[in-house]
N, C-alpha and C positions, 0 to 999 in steps of 0.2 A: 345456403342460396349465396353466400359470400364467396366461397371458392369456385362454385359452379354456378353462375347466375342464369345461364341458359339451359339448366337441366330440368326437363319437362317433368320427370317424376318428383323432383323436389318442389316444383310449383304445385303440382297436384297435392302433395302431401301438406304443403302450407296453406292451400285451399281448404283442405278438409280441417286442418287446426283452426282456421279462422271460423268455418262453418259451425264446428263443435262449440266454440266460444260465442257464438250468436253474432258474429260479425259478418253478415251475409253479403255487404257490399264489399268488403276486403277479400272475402272468398271469392265472389265472382271477378274481381280484379285478378286475382291470381289464376283463375280457371281461364280468363280471357287471355293472359299472357301465354298461358299453356297452348291455348286455340290459336293464337298468332303463330306459334311455333309449329303446331301440327293440327292444321284444319279439318284434316280429313279422319281424324281419330275419333271414332264412335263414342268411346267412353266420354271423352272431353265435352263432346256435345252433349251427351246425356246429364253430365255433373252441372254444365251451365244451364239447362233448362230445370232441372231440380233445384238449383241455387236462385234462379229467378222465381220459380213457384214459391220457394221458401219465403223470398222477399215481398211477394204479394200478400203472403198472409200476415206479415207484420204490419205493426202500426206506423212505421217509418215510411212506407210506401207511399209516394205522392200521387204518382199517376199509374194506378193499379191496371187498367185497360192496356196502356203501352207495354207495361212490364209482363203482363199475361201473354201479350201477342208475341213479344221476343222469346218467352219461354216455349210456347208452341212452335215457334220457328225453329228454335234449336232442337226441339223434341222430333219435329217432322224430318229434319236434317239428319238426326240420328238415325230415324228409321229408313230413310233413304239409303244411309251409310251401311245399314245392317241389311238392306234389300228386303225391307218388309213390305208385303203386299196385301192388299185388302180387296 
């Protein structure tokens, strides 16, 4: 990230690293940086949704309803990008 701070794959990998270490807020921050660079990428939307859902289940989440709504907003945006129909 120091050499290529705008590299989206590096942002995603850093988000994965933070998520695996239990830092969901840092992971979400990295995923959001990637989202700002590529908002129409389905994978990034899915990662953000899963990150928010992971944060909802932690004890550190202060506003579970708002966070869950954000998770489902990104999940439905992912479904829209993947042209999911029901």
